[in-house]
TITOR-911980 format. One record per atom (N, C-alpha, C): atom name; residue number from 1; x negated, y, z negated; residue in one letter. Coordinates in nm, 3 decimals, padded with zeros to 5 digits. Last residue first. Layout:
R   a    k     east    north       up  r
R  CA  NUM        X        Y        Z  A
...
END
This chain:
R   a    k     east    north       up  r
R   N  206  -02.008  -01.031  -02.671  V
R  CA  206  -02.085  -00.933  -02.679  V
R   C  206  -02.108  -00.854  -02.577  V
R   N  205  -01.778  -01.217  -02.897  E
R  CA  205  -01.837  -01.191  -02.761  E
R   C  205  -01.915  -01.055  -02.758  E
R   N  204  -01.901  -01.451  -03.133  N
R  CA  204  -01.841  -01.318  -03.108  N
R   C  204  -01.906  -01.341  -02.929  N
R   N  203  -01.866  -01.665  -03.355  V
R  CA  203  -01.825  -01.675  -03.216  V
R   C  203  -01.814  -01.533  -03.168  V
R   N  202  -01.957  -01.901  -03.623  T
R  CA  202  -01.886  -01.757  -03.616  T
R   C  202  -01.940  -01.738  -03.451  T
R   N  201  -01.908  -02.182  -03.800  L
R  CA  201  -01.965  -02.142  -03.726  L
R   C  201  -01.905  -02.009  -03.694  L
R   N  200  -02.057  -02.435  -04.072  I
R  CA  200  -02.004  -02.277  -04.076  I
R   C  200  -02.021  -02.215  -03.912  I
R   N  199  -02.066  -02.723  -04.167  I
R  CA  199  -02.091  -02.667  -04.078  I
R   C  199  -01.993  -02.540  -04.095  I
R   N  198  -01.969  -02.848  -04.405  S
R  CA  198  -02.082  -02.902  -04.325  S
R   C  198  -02.132  -02.832  -04.243  S
R   N  197  -01.907  -02.619  -04.672  P
R  CA  197  -01.880  -02.671  -04.569  P
R   C  197  -02.003  -02.733  -04.498  P
R   N  196  -01.883  -02.605  -04.988  V
R  CA  196  -01.962  -02.600  -04.915  V
R   C  196  -01.938  -02.650  -04.779  V
R   N  195  -01.579  -02.397  -05.210  A
R  CA  195  -01.661  -02.557  -05.127  A
R   C  195  -01.760  -02.530  -05.046  A
R   N  194  -01.750  -02.172  -05.429  P
R  CA  194  -01.632  -02.213  -05.358  P
R   C  194  -01.689  -02.368  -05.275  P
R   N  193  -01.842  -02.222  -05.796  Y
R  CA  193  -01.830  -02.191  -05.659  Y
R   C  193  -01.761  -02.248  -05.566  Y
R   N  192  -01.843  -02.137  -06.153  P
R  CA  192  -01.779  -02.233  -06.040  P
R   C  192  -01.818  -02.163  -05.901  P
R   N  191  -01.919  -02.464  -06.239  I
R  CA  191  -02.016  -02.324  -06.273  I
R   C  191  -01.941  -02.219  -06.255  I
R   N  190  -01.713  -02.607  -06.232  T
R  CA  190  -01.792  -02.595  -06.356  T
R   C  190  -01.831  -02.482  -06.370  T
R   N  189  -01.589  -02.669  -05.998  T
R  CA  189  -01.516  -02.596  -06.119  T
R   C  189  -01.604  -02.584  -06.243  T
R   N  188  -01.688  -02.636  -05.673  N
R  CA  188  -01.739  -02.678  -05.797  N
R   C  188  -01.669  -02.579  -05.919  N
R   N  187  -01.520  -02.755  -05.402  P
R  CA  187  -01.551  -02.681  -05.468  P
R   C  187  -01.585  -02.702  -05.605  P
R   N  186  -01.693  -03.034  -05.219  A
R  CA  186  -01.563  -02.957  -05.266  A
R   C  186  -01.614  -02.847  -05.386  A
R   N  185  -01.923  -03.045  -04.949  E
R  CA  185  -01.886  -03.027  -05.068  E
R   C  185  -01.791  -02.982  -05.123  E
R   N  184  -02.058  -03.207  -04.673  Y
R  CA  184  -01.948  -03.119  -04.692  Y
R   C  184  -01.952  -03.150  -04.838  Y
R   N  183  -02.377  -03.232  -04.475  Q
R  CA  183  -02.300  -03.269  -04.586  Q
R   C  183  -02.163  -03.158  -04.614  Q
R   N  182  -02.446  -03.406  -04.228  L
R  CA  182  -02.451  -03.275  -04.268  L
R   C  182  -02.321  -03.275  -04.350  L
R   N  181  -02.749  -03.650  -04.337  T
R  CA  181  -02.625  -03.614  -04.293  T
R   C  181  -02.586  -03.457  -04.286  T
R   N  180  -02.981  -03.902  -04.241  I
R  CA  180  -02.937  -03.752  -04.278  I
R   C  180  -02.820  -03.706  -04.188  I
R   N  179  -03.078  -04.175  -04.169  D
R  CA  179  -02.967  -04.168  -04.261  D
R   C  179  -02.949  -04.002  -04.331  D
R   N  178  -03.327  -04.070  -03.981  N
R  CA  178  -03.301  -04.121  -04.096  N
R   C  178  -03.208  -04.096  -04.190  N
R   N  177  -03.313  -03.926  -03.779  D
R  CA  177  -03.370  -04.070  -03.732  D
R   C  177  -03.371  -04.107  -03.853  D
R   N  176  -03.026  -03.737  -03.552  Q
R  CA  176  -03.143  -03.734  -03.682  Q
R   C  176  -03.184  -03.885  -03.649  Q
R   N  175  -02.885  -03.455  -03.351  T
R  CA  175  -02.946  -03.649  -03.400  T
R   C  175  -03.044  -03.615  -03.497  T
R   N  174  -02.653  -03.290  -03.216  W
R  CA  174  -02.714  -03.316  -03.316  W
R   C  174  -02.763  -03.442  -03.306  W
R   N  173  -02.493  -02.976  -03.058  M
R  CA  173  -02.548  -03.125  -03.026  M
R   C  173  -02.616  -03.148  -03.167  M
R   N  172  -02.207  -02.745  -02.992  I
R  CA  172  -02.366  -02.759  -03.086  I
R   C  172  -02.384  -02.924  -03.075  I
R   N  171  -02.096  -02.711  -02.684  Q
R  CA  171  -02.093  -02.784  -02.787  Q
R   C  171  -02.233  -02.784  -02.862  Q
R   N  170  -01.842  -02.477  -02.494  C
R  CA  170  -01.999  -02.537  -02.536  C
R   C  170  -01.987  -02.599  -02.655  C
R   N  169  -01.661  -02.413  -02.198  Y
R  CA  169  -01.660  -02.470  -02.340  Y
R   C  169  -01.811  -02.513  -02.363  Y
R   N  168  -01.418  -02.206  -01.984  E
R  CA  168  -01.509  -02.274  -02.041  E
R   C  168  -01.582  -02.311  -02.181  E
R   N  167  -01.215  -02.048  -01.967  G
R  CA  167  -01.177  -02.174  -02.013  G
R   C  167  -01.298  -02.270  -01.995  G
R   N  166  -01.425  -01.774  -01.824  A
R  CA  166  -01.259  -01.823  -01.903  A
R   C  166  -01.233  -01.944  -01.868  A
R   N  165  -01.758  -01.848  -01.836  D
R  CA  165  -01.615  -01.791  -01.760  D
R   C  165  -01.532  -01.881  -01.860  D
R   N  164  -02.050  -01.766  -02.036  L
R  CA  164  -01.925  -01.839  -02.027  L
R   C  164  -01.815  -01.771  -01.952  L
R   N  163  -02.372  -01.743  -02.137  Q
R  CA  163  -02.288  -01.665  -02.052  Q
R   C  163  -02.155  -01.782  -02.041  Q
R   N  162  -02.507  -01.701  -02.493  I
R  CA  162  -02.468  -01.805  -02.366  I
R   C  162  -02.364  -01.742  -02.274  I
R   N  161  -02.731  -01.731  -02.721  F
R  CA  161  -02.644  -01.633  -02.657  F
R   C  161  -02.621  -01.734  -02.494  F
R   N  160  -02.739  -01.847  -03.067  F
R  CA  160  -02.743  -01.920  -02.901  F
R   C  160  -02.687  -01.797  -02.833  F
R   N  159  -02.897  -01.898  -03.367  N
R  CA  159  -02.782  -01.869  -03.260  N
R   C  159  -02.855  -01.879  -03.127  N
R   N  158  -02.923  -02.098  -03.671  W
R  CA  158  -02.995  -01.994  -03.572  W
R   C  158  -02.862  -01.966  -03.515  W
R   N  157  -02.988  -02.318  -03.957  A
R  CA  157  -02.933  -02.165  -03.895  A
R   C  157  -02.961  -02.101  -03.796  A
R   N  156  -02.959  -02.536  -04.195  G
R  CA  156  -03.001  -02.499  -04.023  G
R   C  156  -02.925  -02.403  -03.988  G
R   N  155  -03.079  -02.598  -04.492  V
R  CA  155  -03.028  -02.555  -04.393  V
R   C  155  -03.063  -02.520  -04.253  V
R   N  154  -03.104  -02.870  -04.704  L
R  CA  154  -03.166  -02.786  -04.629  L
R   C  154  -03.109  -02.758  -04.525  L
R   N  153  -03.091  -03.090  -04.984  Y
R  CA  153  -03.031  -03.014  -04.947  Y
R   C  153  -03.119  -02.918  -04.884  Y
R   N  152  -03.279  -03.340  -05.004  R
R  CA  152  -03.136  -03.310  -05.065  R
R   C  152  -03.076  -03.220  -04.960  R
R   N  151  -03.548  -03.438  -05.000  A
R  CA  151  -03.535  -03.289  -05.004  A
R   C  151  -03.374  -03.282  -05.030  A
R   N  150  -03.625  -03.732  -05.013  N
R  CA  150  -03.565  -03.667  -05.138  N
R   C  150  -03.512  -03.478  -05.103  N
R   N  149  -03.901  -03.619  -04.760  A
R  CA  149  -03.825  -03.717  -04.825  A
R   C  149  -03.736  -03.696  -04.994  A
R   N  148  -03.811  -03.354  -04.566  Q
R  CA  148  -03.896  -03.426  -04.627  Q
R   C  148  -03.811  -03.522  -04.707  Q
R   N  147  -03.736  -03.257  -04.216  V
R  CA  147  -03.670  -03.307  -04.358  V
R   C  147  -03.751  -03.413  -04.448  V
R   N  146  -03.755  -03.061  -03.992  A
R  CA  146  -03.812  -03.142  -04.057  A
R   C  146  -03.748  -03.179  -04.201  A
R   N  145  -03.587  -02.985  -03.714  V
R  CA  145  -03.592  -02.955  -03.828  V
R   C  145  -03.638  -03.052  -03.941  V
R   N  144  -03.643  -02.876  -03.362  H
R  CA  144  -03.641  -02.960  -03.447  H
R   C  144  -03.654  -02.925  -03.603  H
R   N  143  -03.448  -02.739  -03.115  T
R  CA  143  -03.479  -02.734  -03.219  T
R   C  143  -03.501  -02.855  -03.325  T
R   N  142  -03.349  -02.647  -02.769  A
R  CA  142  -03.335  -02.741  -02.882  A
R   C  142  -03.439  -02.701  -03.013  A
R   N  141  -03.290  -02.518  -02.534  S
R  CA  141  -03.208  -02.465  -02.648  S
R   C  141  -03.211  -02.571  -02.766  S
R   N  140  -03.394  -02.569  -02.236  A
R  CA  140  -03.462  -02.519  -02.344  A
R   C  140  -03.404  -02.435  -02.491  A
R   N  139  -03.087  -02.597  -02.102  P
R  CA  139  -03.251  -02.587  -02.080  P
R   C  139  -03.311  -02.537  -02.208  P
R   N  138  -02.838  -02.739  -02.223  V
R  CA  138  -02.843  -02.661  -02.188  V
R   C  138  -02.993  -02.635  -02.212  V
R   N  137  -02.654  -03.060  -02.120  D
R  CA  137  -02.761  -03.027  -02.199  D
R   C  137  -02.815  -02.810  -02.172  D
R   N  136  -02.300  -03.047  -02.029  V
R  CA  136  -02.425  -03.027  -01.992  V
R   C  136  -02.541  -02.979  -02.078  V
R   N  135  -02.027  -03.001  -02.112  G
R  CA  135  -02.133  -03.112  -02.091  G
R   C  135  -02.248  -03.181  -02.043  G
R   N  134  -02.024  -02.733  -02.081  N
R  CA  134  -01.926  -02.783  -02.004  N
R   C  134  -02.002  -02.949  -01.970  N
R   N  133  -02.331  -02.708  -02.258  K
R  CA  133  -02.244  -02.631  -02.177  K
R   C  133  -02.147  -02.731  -02.093  K
R   N  132  -02.526  -02.733  -02.596  R
R  CA  132  -02.403  -02.816  -02.433  R
R   C  132  -02.362  -02.725  -02.353  R
R   N  131  -02.824  -02.698  -02.774  L
R  CA  131  -02.674  -02.661  -02.697  L
R   C  131  -02.637  -02.714  -02.584  L
R   N  130  -02.908  -02.893  -03.059  W
R  CA  130  -02.933  -02.789  -02.943  W
R   C  130  -02.798  -02.800  -02.901  W
R   N  129  -03.156  -03.042  -03.303  I
R  CA  129  -03.012  -02.933  -03.266  I
R   C  129  -02.999  -02.899  -03.146  I
R   N  128  -03.224  -03.253  -03.504  I
R  CA  128  -03.296  -03.201  -03.415  I
R   C  128  -03.138  -03.173  -03.350  I
R   N  127  -03.451  -03.350  -03.807  V
R  CA  127  -03.309  -03.357  -03.711  V
R   C  127  -03.328  -03.243  -03.576  V
R   N  126  -03.656  -03.623  -03.932  Q
R  CA  126  -03.631  -03.472  -03.846  Q
R   C  126  -03.460  -03.477  -03.825  Q
R   N  125  -03.873  -03.683  -04.196  K
R  CA  125  -03.788  -03.722  -04.106  K
R   C  125  -03.715  -03.590  -04.008  K
R   N  124  -04.153  -03.782  -04.376  S
R  CA  124  -04.067  -03.671  -04.350  S
R   C  124  -04.011  -03.753  -04.209  S
R   N  123  -04.116  -04.112  -04.575  A
R  CA  123  -04.192  -04.016  -04.506  A
R   C  123  -04.081  -03.886  -04.440  A
R   N  122  -03.902  -04.197  -04.748  G
R  CA  122  -04.023  -04.170  -04.798  G
R   C  122  -04.125  -04.067  -04.687  G
R   N  121  -03.558  -04.205  -04.868  G
R  CA  121  -03.623  -04.189  -04.791  G
R   C  121  -03.782  -04.160  -04.837  G
R   N  120  -03.260  -03.990  -04.954  S
R  CA  120  -03.328  -04.106  -05.019  S
R   C  120  -03.463  -04.119  -04.892  S
R   N  119  -03.109  -03.795  -04.889  E
R  CA  119  -03.141  -03.826  -05.055  E
R   C  119  -03.210  -03.888  -05.083  E
R   N  118  -03.067  -03.513  -04.690  R
R  CA  118  -03.106  -03.654  -04.707  R
R   C  118  -03.137  -03.655  -04.872  R
R   N  117  -02.843  -03.297  -04.521  F
R  CA  117  -02.896  -03.350  -04.664  F
R   C  117  -02.941  -03.478  -04.638  F
R   N  116  -02.778  -02.960  -04.388  I
R  CA  116  -02.864  -03.093  -04.348  I
R   C  116  -02.910  -03.140  -04.509  I
R   N  115  -02.510  -02.749  -04.317  Q
R  CA  115  -02.587  -02.799  -04.475  Q
R   C  115  -02.647  -02.948  -04.439  Q
R   N  114  -02.580  -02.508  -04.082  A
R  CA  114  -02.537  -02.639  -04.103  A
R   C  114  -02.605  -02.704  -04.250  A
R   N  113  -02.442  -02.264  -03.945  S
R  CA  113  -02.515  -02.266  -04.049  S
R   C  113  -02.460  -02.419  -04.064  S
R   N  112  -02.453  -02.038  -03.605  F
R  CA  112  -02.371  -02.167  -03.714  F
R   C  112  -02.494  -02.196  -03.802  F
R   N  111  -02.277  -01.876  -03.348  M
R  CA  111  -02.389  -01.870  -03.433  M
R   C  111  -02.381  -01.967  -03.560  M
R   N  110  -02.281  -01.774  -03.018  I
R  CA  110  -02.288  -01.876  -03.090  I
R   C  110  -02.384  -01.903  -03.221  I
R   N  109  -02.207  -01.454  -02.834  N
R  CA  109  -02.298  -01.481  -02.940  N
R   C  109  -02.284  -01.652  -03.023  N
R   N  108  -02.178  -01.454  -02.519  Y
R  CA  108  -02.128  -01.484  -02.632  Y
R   C  108  -02.242  -01.494  -02.712  Y
R   N  107  -02.037  -01.289  -02.226  V
R  CA  107  -02.137  -01.341  -02.278  V
R   C  107  -02.122  -01.361  -02.426  V
R   N  106  -01.744  -01.350  -02.016  G
R  CA  106  -01.821  -01.306  -02.059  G
R   C  106  -01.937  -01.366  -02.144  G
R   N  105  -01.381  -01.422  -01.951  T
R  CA  105  -01.538  -01.457  -01.938  T
R   C  105  -01.619  -01.318  -01.964  T
R   N  104  -01.179  -01.581  -02.249  K
R  CA  104  -01.242  -01.434  -02.134  K
R   C  104  -01.367  -01.463  -02.103  K
R   N  103  -01.149  -01.774  -02.360  S
R  CA  103  -01.034  -01.740  -02.302  S
R   C  103  -01.069  -01.621  -02.193  S
R   N  102  -01.363  -02.039  -02.441  V
R  CA  102  -01.326  -01.895  -02.486  V
R   C  102  -01.225  -01.850  -02.391  V
R   N  101  -01.451  -02.286  -02.691  T
R  CA  101  -01.388  -02.288  -02.609  T
R   C  101  -01.344  -02.124  -02.605  T
R   N  100  -01.631  -02.553  -02.842  I
R  CA  100  -01.601  -02.445  -02.814  I
R   C  100  -01.538  -02.350  -02.722  I
R   N   99  -01.552  -02.862  -02.897  K
R  CA   99  -01.535  -02.756  -02.771  K
R   C   99  -01.511  -02.642  -02.824  K
R   N   98  -01.450  -03.022  -03.092  N
R  CA   98  -01.584  -02.982  -03.104  N
R   C   98  -01.631  -02.898  -02.975  N
R   N   97  -01.281  -03.249  -03.273  K
R  CA   97  -01.284  -03.065  -03.240  K
R   C   97  -01.405  -03.028  -03.238  K
R   N   96  -01.203  -03.541  -03.116  R
R  CA   96  -01.308  -03.477  -03.205  R
R   C   96  -01.294  -03.332  -03.160  R
R   N   95  -01.075  -03.731  -02.922  N
R  CA   95  -00.970  -03.658  -02.982  N
R   C   95  -01.061  -03.557  -03.131  N
R   N   94  -01.251  -03.784  -02.748  S
R  CA   94  -01.232  -03.877  -02.847  S
R   C   94  -01.137  -03.800  -02.914  S
R   N   93  -01.237  -03.580  -02.545  L
R  CA   93  -01.175  -03.695  -02.501  L
R   C   93  -01.159  -03.809  -02.600  L
R   N   92  -01.250  -03.314  -02.776  D
R  CA   92  -01.288  -03.369  -02.655  D
R   C   92  -01.211  -03.516  -02.623  D
R   N   91  -01.016  -03.047  -02.872  E
R  CA   91  -01.061  -03.181  -02.875  E
R   C   91  -01.134  -03.234  -02.760  E
R   N   90  -01.158  -02.683  -02.898  E
R  CA   90  -01.082  -02.793  -02.882  E
R   C   90  -01.105  -02.940  -02.865  E
R   N   89  -01.139  -02.401  -03.130  V
R  CA   89  -01.215  -02.551  -03.055  V
R   C   89  -01.142  -02.640  -03.039  V
R   N   88  -01.123  -02.060  -02.946  S
R  CA   88  -01.093  -02.190  -03.016  S
R   C   88  -01.168  -02.303  -02.999  S
R   N   87  -01.122  -01.706  -02.886  V
R  CA   87  -01.187  -01.831  -02.898  V
R   C   87  -01.128  -01.935  -02.983  V
R   N   86  -00.891  -01.521  -02.929  G
R  CA   86  -00.957  -01.583  -02.804  G
R   C   86  -01.046  -01.659  -02.793  G
R   N   85  -00.976  -01.466  -03.258  S
R  CA   85  -00.895  -01.381  -03.153  S
R   C   85  -00.980  -01.428  -02.986  S
R   N   84  -01.019  -01.435  -03.600  T
R  CA   84  -01.020  -01.531  -03.487  T
R   C   84  -00.930  -01.476  -03.361  T
R   N   83  -00.967  -01.400  -03.844  A
R  CA   83  -01.101  -01.335  -03.828  A
R   C   83  -01.088  -01.421  -03.658  A
R   N   82  -00.723  -01.513  -03.951  D
R  CA   82  -00.770  -01.392  -03.935  D
R   C   82  -00.826  -01.333  -03.829  D
R   N   81  -00.771  -01.808  -03.929  T
R  CA   81  -00.745  -01.717  -03.800  T
R   C   81  -00.725  -01.614  -03.832  T
R   N   80  -01.032  -01.966  -03.960  D
R  CA   80  -01.009  -01.862  -04.001  D
R   C   80  -00.931  -01.797  -03.890  D
R   N   79  -00.981  -02.275  -03.908  V
R  CA   79  -01.038  -02.188  -03.826  V
R   C   79  -00.962  -02.095  -03.939  V
R   N   78  -01.120  -02.666  -03.906  S
R  CA   78  -01.063  -02.540  -03.998  S
R   C   78  -01.098  -02.426  -03.921  S
R   N   77  -01.316  -02.849  -03.810  N
R  CA   77  -01.152  -02.908  -03.821  N
R   C   77  -01.085  -02.778  -03.883  N
R   N   76  -01.565  -02.919  -03.595  F
R  CA   76  -01.520  -02.800  -03.679  F
R   C   76  -01.295  -02.824  -03.698  F
R   N   75  -01.880  -03.096  -03.545  K
R  CA   75  -01.730  -03.079  -03.549  K
R   C   75  -01.649  -02.960  -03.635  K
R   N   74  -02.132  -03.115  -03.328  M
R  CA   74  -02.093  -03.087  -03.429  M
R   C   74  -01.897  -03.045  -03.413  M
R   N   73  -02.180  -03.415  -03.116  A
R  CA   73  -02.143  -03.306  -03.120  A
R   C   73  -02.076  -03.263  -03.268  A
R   N   72  -02.423  -03.672  -03.160  A
R  CA   72  -02.315  -03.625  -03.163  A
R   C   72  -02.286  -03.459  -03.130  A
R   N   71  -02.638  -03.947  -03.049  I
R  CA   71  -02.592  -03.822  -03.056  I
R   C   71  -02.468  -03.742  -03.085  I
R   N   70  -02.883  -04.156  -03.265  G
R  CA   70  -02.802  -04.138  -03.181  G
R   C   70  -02.754  -04.011  -03.134  G
R   N   69  -03.084  -04.205  -03.415  G
R  CA   69  -03.118  -04.190  -03.266  G
R   C   69  -02.991  -04.168  -03.179  G
R   N   68  -02.856  -04.344  -03.696  S
R  CA   68  -03.029  -04.303  -03.647  S
R   C   68  -03.063  -04.309  -03.495  S
R   N   67  -02.535  -04.160  -03.595  T
R  CA   67  -02.643  -04.313  -03.613  T
R   C   67  -02.770  -04.272  -03.608  T
R   N   66  -02.400  -03.903  -03.793  V
R  CA   66  -02.455  -03.995  -03.679  V
R   C   66  -02.554  -04.078  -03.660  V
R   N   65  -02.138  -03.758  -03.982  T
R  CA   65  -02.286  -03.849  -03.963  T
R   C   65  -02.315  -03.874  -03.806  T
R   N   64  -02.056  -03.485  -04.185  Q
R  CA   64  -02.060  -03.554  -04.076  Q
R   C   64  -02.170  -03.663  -04.071  Q
R   N   63  -01.825  -03.473  -04.438  T
R  CA   63  -01.959  -03.510  -04.414  T
R   C   63  -01.957  -03.560  -04.321  T
R   N   62  -01.555  -03.203  -04.380  T
R  CA   62  -01.616  -03.358  -04.402  T
R   C   62  -01.773  -03.348  -04.396  T
R   N   61  -01.471  -02.938  -04.301  T
R  CA   61  -01.445  -03.001  -04.462  T
R   C   61  -01.457  -03.130  -04.419  T
R   N   60  -01.606  -02.678  -04.147  D
R  CA   60  -01.579  -02.814  -04.146  D
R   C   60  -01.549  -02.857  -04.279  D
R   N   59  -01.495  -02.384  -03.916  Y
R  CA   59  -01.560  -02.446  -04.050  Y
R   C   59  -01.543  -02.604  -04.037  Y
R   N   58  -01.471  -02.034  -03.748  F
R  CA   58  -01.488  -02.195  -03.770  F
R   C   58  -01.541  -02.236  -03.880  F
R   N   57  -01.412  -01.802  -03.615  S
R  CA   57  -01.463  -01.817  -03.750  S
R   C   57  -01.397  -01.987  -03.765  S
R   N   56  -01.455  -01.576  -03.290  G
R  CA   56  -01.388  -01.669  -03.370  G
R   C   56  -01.449  -01.731  -03.502  G
R   N   55  -01.325  -01.313  -03.080  R
R  CA   55  -01.428  -01.392  -03.175  R
R   C   55  -01.376  -01.521  -03.249  R
R   N   54  -01.348  -01.091  -02.795  D
R  CA   54  -01.333  -01.198  -02.841  D
R   C   54  -01.413  -01.229  -02.949  D
R   N   53  -01.316  -00.721  -02.782  K
R  CA   53  -01.418  -00.832  -02.783  K
R   C   53  -01.313  -00.969  -02.872  K
R   N   52  -01.122  -00.458  -02.638  T
R  CA   52  -01.144  -00.570  -02.746  T
R   C   52  -01.240  -00.656  -02.712  T
R   N   51  -01.137  -00.319  -02.389  L
R  CA   51  -01.152  -00.264  -02.524  L
R   C   51  -01.166  -00.339  -02.629  L
R   N   50  -01.038  -00.497  -02.195  Y
R  CA   50  -01.176  -00.407  -02.169  Y
R   C   50  -01.237  -00.365  -02.297  Y
R   N   49  -00.772  -00.563  -02.237  P
R  CA   49  -00.894  -00.675  -02.212  P
R   C   49  -01.056  -00.625  -02.233  P
R   N   48  -00.638  -00.311  -02.256  E
R  CA   48  -00.681  -00.375  -02.349  E
R   C   48  -00.762  -00.497  -02.322  E
R   N   47  -00.551  -00.193  -01.969  I
R  CA   47  -00.684  -00.159  -02.048  I
R   C   47  -00.740  -00.260  -02.178  I
R   N   46  -00.312  -00.273  -01.971  I
R  CA   46  -00.406  -00.310  -01.846  I
R   C   46  -00.548  -00.290  -01.912  I
R   N   45  -00.177  -00.245  -02.176  P
R  CA   45  -00.173  -00.390  -02.139  P
R   C   45  -00.280  -00.415  -02.036  P
R   N   44  -00.170   00.054  -02.133  A
R  CA   44  -00.229  -00.013  -02.241  A
R   C   44  -00.264  -00.186  -02.217  A
R   N   43  -00.003   00.165  -01.927  L
R  CA   43  -00.151   00.145  -01.916  L
R   C   43  -00.226   00.046  -02.071  L
R   N   42   00.232   00.160  -02.060  E
R  CA   42   00.226   00.083  -01.923  E
R   C   42   00.068   00.099  -01.905  E
R   N   41   00.225   00.366  -02.291  E
R  CA   41   00.294   00.222  -02.295  E
R   C   41   00.250   00.144  -02.168  E
R   N   40   00.146   00.598  -02.168  A
R  CA   40   00.051   00.488  -02.236  A
R   C   40   00.079   00.371  -02.239  A
R   N   39   00.338   00.676  -01.959  F
R  CA   39   00.200   00.637  -01.911  F
R   C   39   00.134   00.539  -02.008  F
R   N   38   00.609   00.740  -01.998  D
R  CA   38   00.596   00.572  -02.025  D
R   C   38   00.403   00.535  -02.003  D
R   N   37   00.600   01.015  -01.894  L
R  CA   37   00.645   00.944  -02.072  L
R   C   37   00.612   00.843  -02.065  L
R   N   36   00.538   00.994  -01.625  V
R  CA   36   00.419   01.005  -01.736  V
R   C   36   00.473   00.966  -01.889  V
R   N   35   00.640   00.685  -01.484  N
R  CA   35   00.669   00.823  -01.530  N
R   C   35   00.571   00.854  -01.638  N
R   N   34   00.446   00.542  -01.247  V
R  CA   34   00.518   00.517  -01.387  V
R   C   34   00.561   00.685  -01.377  V
R   N   33   00.453   00.250  -01.030  R
R  CA   33   00.483   00.397  -01.034  R
R   C   33   00.533   00.446  -01.161  R
R   N   32   00.155   00.080  -00.947  K
R  CA   32   00.308   00.069  -01.047  K
R   C   32   00.316   00.238  -01.050  K
R   N   31   00.044  -00.187  -00.736  I
R  CA   31   00.025  -00.036  -00.771  I
R   C   31   00.154  -00.014  -00.866  I
R   N   30  -00.136  -00.519  -00.834  V
R  CA   30   00.012  -00.391  -00.786  V
R   C   30  -00.017  -00.309  -00.817  V
R   N   29  -00.267  -00.674  -00.927  N
R  CA   29  -00.350  -00.612  -00.791  N
R   C   29  -00.177  -00.570  -00.747  N
R   N   28  -00.295  -00.761  -01.197  S
R  CA   28  -00.142  -00.803  -01.095  S
R   C   28  -00.194  -00.748  -00.935  S
R   N   27  -00.492  -00.641  -01.321  N
R  CA   27  -00.461  -00.792  -01.376  N
R   C   27  -00.322  -00.859  -01.270  N
R   N   26  -00.544  -00.370  -01.227  V
R  CA   26  -00.626  -00.514  -01.166  V
R   C   26  -00.585  -00.646  -01.216  V
R   N   25  -00.314  -00.175  -01.133  D
R  CA   25  -00.316  -00.282  -01.217  D
R   C   25  -00.392  -00.399  -01.162  D
R   N   24  -00.325   00.150  -01.057  D
R  CA   24  -00.348   00.022  -00.987  D
R   C   24  -00.394  -00.100  -01.087  D
R   N   23  -00.059   00.374  -01.125  L
R  CA   23  -00.148   00.293  -01.187  L
R   C   23  -00.193   00.165  -01.077  L
R   N   22   00.050   00.675  -01.079  F
R  CA   22   00.054   00.542  -01.015  F
R   C   22  -00.093   00.475  -01.069  F
R   N   21   00.303   00.897  -01.205  V
R  CA   21   00.156   00.871  -01.205  V
R   C   21   00.136   00.735  -01.136  V
R   N   20   00.518   01.145  -01.208  C
R  CA   20   00.490   01.001  -01.229  C
R   C   20   00.377   01.012  -01.183  C
R   N   19   00.743   01.386  -01.366  D
R  CA   19   00.632   01.355  -01.293  D
R   C   19   00.579   01.196  -01.298  D
R   N   18   00.901   01.523  -01.580  T
R  CA   18   00.949   01.425  -01.437  T
R   C   18   00.849   01.384  -01.383  T
R   N   17   00.759   01.657  -01.746  N
R  CA   17   00.790   01.529  -01.759  N
R   C   17   00.850   01.414  -01.650  N
R   N   16   00.470   01.767  -01.560  E
R  CA   16   00.571   01.783  -01.613  E
R   C   16   00.643   01.670  -01.635  E
R   N   15   00.147   01.971  -01.530  I
R  CA   15   00.232   01.829  -01.489  I
R   C   15   00.378   01.837  -01.599  I
R   N   14  -00.049   02.156  -01.434  T
R  CA   14   00.128   02.194  -01.457  T
R   C   14   00.208   02.067  -01.463  T
R   N   13  -00.263   02.069  -01.507  T
R  CA   13  -00.235   02.197  -01.592  T
R   C   13  -00.066   02.232  -01.572  T
R   N   12  -00.295   01.888  -01.332  F
R  CA   12  -00.269   01.817  -01.496  F
R   C   12  -00.199   01.950  -01.560  F
R   N   11  -00.257   01.870  -01.012  D
R  CA   11  -00.328   01.960  -01.118  D
R   C   11  -00.265   01.927  -01.224  D
R   N   10  -00.243   01.545  -00.847  K
R  CA   10  -00.181   01.677  -00.902  K
R   C   10  -00.261   01.726  -01.009  K
R   N    9  -00.239   01.273  -00.616  F
R  CA    9  -00.313   01.380  -00.707  F
R   C    9  -00.222   01.464  -00.734  F
R   N    8  -00.086   01.113  -00.480  R
R  CA    8  -00.204   01.034  -00.581  R
R   C    8  -00.216   01.177  -00.687  R
R   N    7   00.068   01.277  -00.275  I
R  CA    7   00.108   01.226  -00.378  I
R   C    7   00.036   01.143  -00.520  I
R   N    6  -00.151   01.417  -00.126  F
R  CA    6  -00.066   01.479  -00.195  F
R   C    6   00.034   01.404  -00.315  F
R   N    5  -00.257   01.162  -00.009  Y
R  CA    5  -00.308   01.200  -00.109  Y
R   C    5  -00.243   01.318  -00.205  Y
R   N    4  -00.031   00.872  -00.017  P
R  CA    4  -00.047   01.001   00.063  P
R   C    4  -00.128   01.064  -00.032  P
R   N    3  -00.067   00.538  -00.054  I
R  CA    3  -00.028   00.623  -00.141  I
R   C    3  -00.080   00.804  -00.082  I
R   N    2  -00.048   00.216   00.095  R
R  CA    2  -00.156   00.373   00.110  R
R   C    2  -00.043   00.462   00.030  R
R   N    1  -00.075  -00.096   00.031  M
R  CA    1  -00.004   00.009  -00.012  M
R   C    1  -00.124   00.137  -00.004  M
END
């Protein structure tokens, strides 16, 4: 649709309530003719996706395990709904909630902290953690964490920046080589302090 110059442009110092403006809605590829009194209301849903950033806050209330030498994706069974918008954790083909999924194309900061636990053993062992995108390992994303004998508690925590298109997902993968778990603990009523999730995850569009 072509709109003549004299219709599209007007001196705003003389604008009146009966005047109209034209909005090129990039979400629907439709040019809308809008009365100036309704301009703000019509404009809001068009520009809103560009003004807000998607985000997510998740955690898990189970102790997570993987066989020695096996590979698993970290799971998240709980969400802070007040702090989450546009990001979700979806189930994989085995009904495990581990697919960190975004609804908008952008670059995302994936941040996590894992409560690593080892109660026995002799020599130092290891946990390896890396990122996977759409089922494919992300190059140069793995990190080794050394876990000493009887170390009990150790925290693995860092972040990844990754570009994701709308509907794409990533997973935080891990493996271990000696009965090492990602440990959940219920709230302590003696000291007291809150529960310790096995994994805490936050996601921010940047």
